[in-house]
Backbone as CSV, one residue per row, in Angstrom:
resi,resn,N_x,N_y,N_z,CA_x,CA_y,CA_z,C_x,C_y,C_z
1,UNK,50.470,-1.023,-36.067,49.089,-1.141,-36.495,48.185,-1.224,-35.257
2,UNK,46.965,-0.722,-35.408,46.024,-0.740,-34.286,44.624,-1.048,-34.791
3,UNK,43.826,-1.611,-33.922,42.404,-1.792,-34.185,41.722,-0.538,-33.647
4,UNK,40.952,0.130,-34.483,40.409,1.444,-34.134,38.910,1.352,-33.840
5,UNK,38.513,1.975,-32.727,37.108,2.073,-32.333,36.746,3.550,-32.344
6,UNK,35.708,3.913,-33.123,35.309,5.323,-33.252,33.855,5.539,-32.846
7,UNK,33.647,6.356,-31.829,32.325,6.868,-31.442,31.289,5.756,-31.241
8,UNK,31.694,4.679,-30.583,30.804,3.543,-30.366,29.819,3.855,-29.238
9,UNK,28.541,3.613,-29.497,27.495,3.804,-28.486,26.568,2.602,-28.472
10,UNK,26.076,2.275,-27.273,25.136,1.162,-27.130,24.253,1.414,-25.920
11,UNK,22.955,1.255,-26.125,21.979,1.373,-25.035,21.096,0.137,-25.025
12,UNK,20.594,-0.177,-23.859,19.559,-1.198,-23.697,18.368,-0.472,-23.101
13,UNK,17.405,-0.159,-23.945,16.275,0.657,-23.505,16.775,2.042,-23.115
14,UNK,16.458,2.460,-21.898,16.892,3.775,-21.407,18.311,3.734,-20.818
15,UNK,18.840,2.531,-20.625,20.147,2.369,-19.976,21.278,2.504,-21.001
16,UNK,22.065,3.569,-20.892,23.205,3.795,-21.785,24.402,3.026,-21.235
17,UNK,24.915,2.103,-22.041,26.041,1.281,-21.620,27.351,1.858,-22.141
18,UNK,27.368,2.244,-23.405,28.538,2.874,-24.017,28.083,4.157,-24.688
19,UNK,28.849,5.222,-24.510,28.485,6.482,-25.141,29.714,7.113,-25.779
20,UNK,29.707,7.181,-27.108,30.759,7.841,-27.866,32.151,7.355,-27.444
21,UNK,32.302,6.026,-27.385,33.564,5.426,-26.934,34.554,5.340,-28.084
22,UNK,35.796,5.766,-27.821,36.877,5.727,-28.801,38.089,5.043,-28.198
23,UNK,38.805,4.251,-29.004,40.044,3.628,-28.535,40.838,3.112,-29.721
24,UNK,42.131,3.043,-29.527,43.030,2.376,-30.457,43.649,1.209,-29.695
25,UNK,43.477,-0.002,-30.220,43.992,-1.193,-29.563,45.188,-1.688,-30.366
26,UNK,46.388,-1.658,-29.776,47.568,-2.100,-30.523,47.515,-3.595,-30.821
27,UNK,47.930,-3.963,-32.017,47.947,-5.380,-32.380,49.225,-6.031,-31.859
28,UNK,49.132,-7.322,-31.605,50.287,-8.070,-31.135,50.658,-7.815,-29.687
29,UNK,49.756,-7.191,-28.927,50.035,-6.835,-27.533,48.815,-7.146,-26.667
30,UNK,49.013,-7.101,-25.366,47.915,-7.273,-24.411,47.406,-5.891,-24.015
31,UNK,46.103,-5.700,-24.165,45.450,-4.453,-23.764,44.498,-4.752,-22.617
32,UNK,44.612,-3.985,-21.553,43.719,-4.107,-20.397,42.521,-3.197,-20.607
33,UNK,41.332,-3.747,-20.465,40.093,-2.988,-20.532,39.504,-2.983,-19.130
34,UNK,39.348,-1.798,-18.556,38.916,-1.728,-17.168,37.807,-0.698,-16.981
35,UNK,36.976,-0.940,-16.013,35.885,-0.042,-15.625,35.177,-0.698,-14.443
36,UNK,34.424,0.093,-13.669,33.628,-0.518,-12.598,32.610,-1.509,-13.178
37,UNK,32.124,-2.398,-12.347,31.120,-3.379,-12.779,29.912,-2.680,-13.379
38,UNK,29.392,-3.260,-14.456,28.195,-2.738,-15.089,28.408,-1.542,-15.991
39,UNK,29.656,-1.251,-16.324,29.952,-0.071,-17.140,30.247,-0.388,-18.605
40,UNK,29.959,-1.614,-19.057,30.012,-1.883,-20.486,31.182,-2.678,-21.023
41,UNK,32.013,-3.224,-20.162,33.180,-3.970,-20.644,32.766,-5.193,-21.456
42,UNK,31.901,-6.013,-20.886,31.462,-7.217,-21.585,30.670,-6.850,-22.836
43,UNK,29.850,-5.820,-22.759,29.095,-5.375,-23.938,30.045,-4.960,-25.049
44,UNK,31.099,-4.230,-24.712,32.082,-3.831,-25.724,32.721,-5.055,-26.368
45,UNK,33.124,-6.029,-25.568,33.711,-7.247,-26.136,32.726,-7.944,-27.056
46,UNK,31.478,-8.035,-26.641,30.451,-8.700,-27.459,30.250,-7.964,-28.787
47,UNK,30.318,-6.637,-28.761,30.200,-5.863,-30.007,31.398,-6.155,-30.905
48,UNK,32.593,-6.129,-30.344,33.803,-6.378,-31.133,33.828,-7.788,-31.717
49,UNK,33.232,-8.753,-30.998,33.175,-10.134,-31.487,32.030,-10.366,-32.460
50,UNK,31.168,-9.369,-32.634,30.035,-9.535,-33.543,28.848,-10.229,-32.914
51,UNK,28.818,-10.348,-31.593,27.720,-10.999,-30.885,26.636,-10.012,-30.478
52,UNK,26.946,-8.743,-30.580,26.032,-7.656,-30.216,26.218,-6.566,-31.263
53,UNK,25.200,-5.776,-31.509,25.290,-4.693,-32.487,25.302,-3.352,-31.773
54,UNK,26.234,-2.495,-32.166,26.293,-1.144,-31.597,25.144,-0.316,-32.163
55,UNK,24.695,0.672,-31.390,23.658,1.589,-31.882,24.250,2.566,-32.885
56,UNK,25.490,2.972,-32.648,26.177,3.875,-33.572,27.670,3.737,-33.376
57,UNK,28.413,4.303,-34.306,29.860,4.232,-34.262,30.377,3.133,-35.161
58,UNK,31.683,3.015,-35.200,32.306,2.006,-36.053,33.616,1.546,-35.430
59,UNK,34.093,0.411,-35.925,35.389,-0.095,-35.466,36.024,-0.873,-36.593
60,UNK,37.334,-1.074,-36.485,38.075,-1.826,-37.497,37.360,-3.126,-37.789
61,UNK,37.408,-3.532,-39.039,36.763,-4.780,-39.438,37.535,-5.962,-38.863
62,UNK,36.949,-6.639,-37.890,37.580,-7.795,-37.270,37.277,-9.082,-38.034
63,UNK,36.450,-8.996,-39.074,36.005,-10.216,-39.758,37.165,-10.981,-40.394
64,UNK,38.241,-10.291,-40.737,39.390,-10.981,-41.305,40.283,-11.606,-40.259
65,UNK,40.001,-11.328,-39.003,40.806,-11.865,-37.915,40.138,-13.089,-37.306
66,UNK,40.930,-14.114,-37.060,40.415,-15.291,-36.363,40.329,-14.942,-34.878
67,UNK,39.147,-15.145,-34.308,38.891,-14.746,-32.934,38.736,-15.961,-32.017
68,UNK,39.143,-15.765,-30.779,38.917,-16.757,-29.748,38.549,-15.992,-28.483
69,UNK,37.824,-16.651,-27.572,37.349,-15.931,-26.393,37.202,-16.843,-25.187
70,UNK,37.463,-16.243,-24.028,37.088,-16.838,-22.749,36.017,-15.918,-22.182
71,UNK,34.807,-16.442,-22.086,33.674,-15.675,-21.566,33.657,-15.758,-20.043
72,UNK,32.800,-14.966,-19.418,32.673,-15.054,-17.959,32.105,-16.409,-17.545
73,UNK,31.284,-16.998,-18.390,30.753,-18.339,-18.148,31.639,-19.320,-18.917
74,UNK,31.766,-20.538,-18.415,32.665,-21.502,-19.046,32.175,-22.016,-20.398
75,UNK,30.876,-22.158,-20.563,30.271,-22.587,-21.828,30.858,-23.898,-22.350
76,UNK,30.878,-24.892,-21.494,31.386,-26.217,-21.846,30.236,-27.200,-21.993
77,UNK,30.457,-28.258,-22.741,29.477,-29.339,-22.876,29.715,-30.321,-21.744
78,UNK,28.790,-30.361,-20.813,28.947,-31.126,-19.575,29.138,-32.625,-19.792
79,UNK,28.534,-33.176,-20.839,28.613,-34.624,-21.051,29.889,-35.039,-21.789
80,UNK,30.640,-34.071,-22.313,31.879,-34.386,-23.024,33.075,-34.275,-22.086
81,UNK,34.162,-34.929,-22.463,35.401,-34.855,-21.689,36.083,-33.516,-21.920
82,UNK,37.091,-33.241,-21.111,37.892,-32.029,-21.286,38.511,-32.022,-22.681
83,UNK,39.083,-33.134,-23.065,39.711,-33.245,-24.384,38.695,-32.985,-25.496
84,UNK,37.531,-33.566,-25.398,36.502,-33.382,-26.435,35.993,-31.954,-26.492
85,UNK,35.874,-31.281,-25.346,35.456,-29.880,-25.331,36.463,-29.006,-26.076
86,UNK,37.738,-29.271,-25.889,38.774,-28.503,-26.571,38.763,-28.815,-28.066
87,UNK,38.551,-30.075,-28.405,38.511,-30.473,-29.827,37.326,-29.843,-30.571
88,UNK,36.265,-29.503,-29.866,35.133,-28.841,-30.528,35.579,-27.543,-31.190
89,UNK,36.477,-26.810,-30.539,36.970,-25.538,-31.078,38.161,-25.733,-32.007
90,UNK,38.865,-26.837,-31.849,40.090,-27.081,-32.623,40.176,-28.554,-33.030
91,UNK,39.314,-28.981,-33.953,39.275,-30.405,-34.310,40.572,-30.937,-34.916
92,UNK,41.407,-30.048,-35.438,42.647,-30.474,-36.070,43.735,-30.846,-35.060
93,UNK,43.560,-30.473,-33.803,44.590,-30.736,-32.791,44.699,-32.223,-32.479
94,UNK,45.931,-32.672,-32.349,46.166,-34.053,-31.948,45.902,-34.185,-30.451
95,UNK,45.397,-35.333,-30.055,45.086,-35.569,-28.642,46.294,-35.320,-27.746
96,UNK,47.496,-35.705,-28.210,48.708,-35.554,-27.416,48.964,-34.082,-27.067
97,UNK,48.726,-33.172,-28.000,48.926,-31.734,-27.755,47.950,-31.244,-26.696
98,UNK,46.700,-31.689,-26.793,45.690,-31.283,-25.813,46.034,-31.851,-24.433
99,UNK,46.446,-33.099,-24.399,46.801,-33.728,-23.131,47.982,-33.016,-22.474
100,UNK,48.976,-32.606,-23.271,50.117,-31.852,-22.731,49.658,-30.502,-22.178
101,UNK,48.758,-29.843,-22.897,48.239,-28.551,-22.436,47.465,-28.718,-21.134
102,UNK,46.650,-29.751,-21.040,45.920,-30.029,-19.800,46.893,-30.308,-18.656
103,UNK,47.959,-31.016,-18.945,48.974,-31.305,-17.942,49.616,-30.011,-17.427
104,UNK,49.850,-29.050,-18.334,50.472,-27.775,-17.959,49.647,-26.985,-16.952
105,UNK,48.330,-27.221,-16.928,47.470,-26.491,-15.986,46.907,-27.414,-14.895
106,UNK,47.597,-28.545,-14.683,47.256,-29.431,-13.574,46.070,-30.342,-13.797
107,UNK,45.745,-30.626,-15.066,44.578,-31.477,-15.352,44.933,-32.741,-16.147
108,UNK,46.182,-33.171,-16.057,46.656,-34.297,-16.866,45.769,-35.532,-16.742
109,UNK,45.459,-35.914,-15.517,44.707,-37.158,-15.305,43.204,-37.024,-15.567
110,UNK,42.766,-35.808,-15.952,41.334,-35.586,-16.168,40.959,-35.413,-17.641
111,UNK,41.875,-35.639,-18.545,41.643,-35.390,-19.970,40.401,-36.101,-20.505
112,UNK,40.148,-37.301,-20.027,39.045,-38.099,-20.576,37.829,-38.193,-19.652
113,UNK,37.824,-37.380,-18.596,36.698,-37.363,-17.664,35.634,-36.377,-18.155
114,UNK,34.352,-36.700,-17.931,33.307,-35.764,-18.334,33.362,-34.479,-17.495
115,UNK,33.098,-33.382,-18.148,33.122,-32.066,-17.507,32.161,-32.010,-16.316
116,UNK,31.088,-32.771,-16.381,30.101,-32.760,-15.287,30.718,-33.170,-13.954
117,UNK,31.863,-33.841,-13.977,32.528,-34.276,-12.755,33.564,-33.263,-12.266
118,UNK,33.732,-32.162,-12.990,34.767,-31.178,-12.670,34.270,-30.145,-11.676
119,UNK,35.203,-29.621,-10.874,34.907,-28.474,-10.013,34.859,-27.219,-10.883
120,UNK,34.421,-26.109,-10.308,34.364,-24.850,-11.052,35.723,-24.409,-11.575
121,UNK,36.763,-24.540,-10.743,38.106,-24.146,-11.162,38.653,-25.026,-12.275
122,UNK,38.316,-26.305,-12.233,38.751,-27.225,-13.289,38.059,-26.867,-14.605
123,UNK,36.767,-26.582,-14.527,36.034,-26.189,-15.734,36.630,-24.909,-16.325
124,UNK,36.995,-23.984,-15.443,37.560,-22.711,-15.898,38.841,-22.947,-16.691
125,UNK,39.679,-23.831,-16.199,40.942,-24.130,-16.894,40.698,-24.736,-18.266
126,UNK,39.694,-25.604,-18.369,39.372,-26.197,-19.673,38.862,-25.112,-20.629
127,UNK,38.014,-24.216,-20.134,37.491,-23.132,-20.966,38.627,-22.237,-21.475
128,UNK,39.593,-21.967,-20.607,40.741,-21.136,-21.002,41.575,-21.865,-22.060
129,UNK,41.850,-23.134,-21.836,42.640,-23.888,-22.813,41.924,-24.002,-24.157
130,UNK,40.619,-24.178,-24.104,39.869,-24.260,-25.370,40.111,-23.007,-26.207
131,UNK,40.114,-21.851,-25.568,40.359,-20.597,-26.291,41.811,-20.471,-26.736
132,UNK,42.731,-20.845,-25.870,44.154,-20.689,-26.176,44.648,-21.636,-27.259
133,UNK,44.072,-22.821,-27.320,44.532,-23.813,-28.300,43.884,-23.634,-29.664
134,UNK,42.881,-22.781,-29.739,42.266,-22.471,-31.033,43.239,-21.634,-31.858
135,UNK,43.063,-21.640,-33.156,43.879,-20.816,-34.045,43.255,-19.424,-34.057
136,UNK,43.947,-18.432,-33.504,43.357,-17.097,-33.397,44.386,-16.007,-33.683
137,UNK,43.859,-14.848,-34.079,44.663,-13.635,-34.220,44.404,-12.692,-33.054
138,UNK,43.173,-12.737,-32.553,42.782,-11.865,-31.446,42.061,-12.702,-30.393
139,UNK,42.454,-12.490,-29.146,41.913,-13.253,-28.025,41.206,-12.300,-27.073
140,UNK,39.938,-12.585,-26.791,39.140,-11.800,-25.850,39.067,-12.575,-24.537
141,UNK,39.509,-11.958,-23.453,39.498,-12.594,-22.137,38.635,-11.765,-21.196
142,UNK,37.451,-12.280,-20.854,36.516,-11.563,-19.996,36.525,-12.186,-18.599
143,UNK,37.273,-11.569,-17.687,37.444,-12.083,-16.318,37.849,-13.561,-16.353
144,UNK,38.929,-13.882,-17.070,39.249,-15.284,-17.321,39.679,-16.101,-16.109
145,UNK,40.223,-15.454,-15.080,40.802,-16.208,-13.972,39.920,-16.255,-12.734
146,UNK,38.668,-15.798,-12.865,37.781,-15.797,-11.699,37.521,-17.236,-11.243
147,UNK,37.489,-17.401,-9.937,37.204,-18.720,-9.378,38.424,-19.615,-9.231
148,UNK,39.608,-19.127,-9.589,40.813,-19.945,-9.432,41.538,-19.546,-8.155
149,UNK,42.014,-20.539,-7.398,42.793,-20.229,-6.201,44.139,-19.645,-6.630
150,UNK,44.850,-19.032,-5.708,46.078,-18.284,-6.032,47.116,-19.143,-6.746
151,UNK,47.337,-20.356,-6.269,48.357,-21.225,-6.875,47.969,-21.629,-8.296
152,UNK,46.730,-22.027,-8.479,46.256,-22.429,-9.803,46.238,-21.237,-10.752
153,UNK,45.823,-20.094,-10.235,45.773,-18.877,-11.032,47.159,-18.526,-11.572
154,UNK,48.181,-18.614,-10.732,49.555,-18.322,-11.156,49.990,-19.283,-12.258
155,UNK,49.678,-20.561,-12.102,50.016,-21.584,-13.095,49.326,-21.289,-14.427
156,UNK,48.040,-20.986,-14.368,47.257,-20.734,-15.587,47.691,-19.428,-16.253
157,UNK,47.940,-18.386,-15.464,48.368,-17.110,-16.056,49.694,-17.254,-16.782
158,UNK,50.599,-18.043,-16.225,51.881,-18.292,-16.878,51.664,-18.983,-18.226
159,UNK,50.760,-19.950,-18.262,50.445,-20.671,-19.493,49.792,-19.737,-20.521
160,UNK,48.864,-18.895,-20.061,48.198,-17.943,-20.960,49.227,-16.982,-21.546
161,UNK,50.105,-16.472,-20.719,51.117,-15.520,-21.193,51.977,-16.157,-22.278
162,UNK,52.416,-17.367,-22.038,53.279,-18.058,-23.003,52.538,-18.351,-24.309
163,UNK,51.310,-18.826,-24.219,50.561,-19.225,-25.417,50.030,-18.038,-26.220
164,UNK,49.905,-16.874,-25.600,49.355,-15.711,-26.312,50.440,-14.712,-26.727
165,UNK,51.692,-15.093,-26.544,52.824,-14.221,-26.895,52.719,-13.752,-28.343
166,UNK,52.800,-12.441,-28.539,52.774,-11.876,-29.890,51.387,-11.762,-30.512
167,UNK,50.365,-12.167,-29.781,48.984,-12.085,-30.279,48.307,-10.832,-29.723
168,UNK,47.236,-10.425,-30.374,46.426,-9.324,-29.872,45.480,-9.895,-28.822
169,UNK,45.571,-9.365,-27.608,44.751,-9.851,-26.494,44.050,-8.654,-25.864
170,UNK,42.739,-8.783,-25.669,41.984,-7.778,-24.925,41.521,-8.450,-23.638
171,UNK,42.028,-7.946,-22.517,41.799,-8.538,-21.205,40.892,-7.648,-20.369
172,UNK,39.790,-8.210,-19.910,38.921,-7.525,-18.952,39.179,-8.154,-17.594
173,UNK,39.578,-7.326,-16.638,39.797,-7.803,-15.271,39.728,-6.626,-14.316
174,UNK,39.404,-6.936,-13.072,39.429,-5.933,-12.005,40.738,-6.019,-11.219
175,UNK,41.565,-7.001,-11.564,42.796,-7.258,-10.827,44.006,-6.766,-11.631
176,UNK,44.608,-5.648,-11.221,45.753,-5.116,-11.969,46.946,-6.068,-12.017
177,UNK,47.046,-6.963,-11.045,48.138,-7.941,-11.037,48.041,-8.874,-12.238
178,UNK,46.812,-9.272,-12.596,46.635,-10.143,-13.765,47.144,-9.455,-15.020
179,UNK,46.807,-8.188,-15.183,47.254,-7.432,-16.354,48.773,-7.314,-16.373
180,UNK,49.348,-7.091,-15.205,50.804,-6.961,-15.109,51.496,-8.271,-15.472
181,UNK,51.007,-9.377,-14.934,51.610,-10.685,-15.208,51.485,-11.042,-16.689
182,UNK,50.356,-10.731,-17.302,50.177,-11.037,-18.724,50.912,-10.052,-19.623
183,UNK,51.471,-9.001,-19.047,52.263,-8.061,-19.827,51.451,-7.025,-20.579
184,UNK,50.331,-6.610,-19.996,49.506,-5.585,-20.652,50.329,-4.311,-20.821
185,UNK,50.360,-3.797,-22.041,51.144,-2.595,-22.325,50.259,-1.376,-22.531
186,UNK,48.963,-1.616,-22.613,48.042,-0.538,-22.913,46.803,-0.714,-22.047
187,UNK,46.253,0.377,-21.547,45.091,0.316,-20.666,44.006,1.225,-21.214
188,UNK,42.789,0.692,-21.329,41.627,1.473,-21.777,40.636,1.479,-20.628
189,UNK,40.190,2.668,-20.253,39.159,2.794,-19.224,37.870,3.236,-19.868
190,UNK,36.788,2.541,-19.532,35.459,2.918,-20.052,34.881,3.994,-19.165
């Protein structure tokens, strides 16, 4: 089975971002979405998530699929703890599960600290976990590992790979190594 995109186009004023774009995205696999900066990758993800409207074209109805996303920005509540930020997306999760997940990405002792005290890389890890711990069928990852040092990035990528196994993942990255480590089997170029 595949998620199908047919003749999708999007412009902002005179600036054409997507023009007659077509793709088949296999379900249950990692798909790499690549293009030079400013060529519509984030816009395409926003359209697929229902956050933006295409000018024309159509795509498989994603409304029946539970979606989760890591945006380029962390989008965390600064006054809440790491644990509370994750619970906002997944209120049913037990604290122990969240604490174990934070421990897996090197944040065990920071579970109850306010996000405002976190470094950029720490915030990034919380944003990634918030998406991964949510109940989802399709995961959108828009430059998810930016700002992480090599050691932390390897740790987080391993966790993402394990937690997203068998799920439909659309990964936007400029780093082919990230796609390889996550096991991307399909590549779409805009």
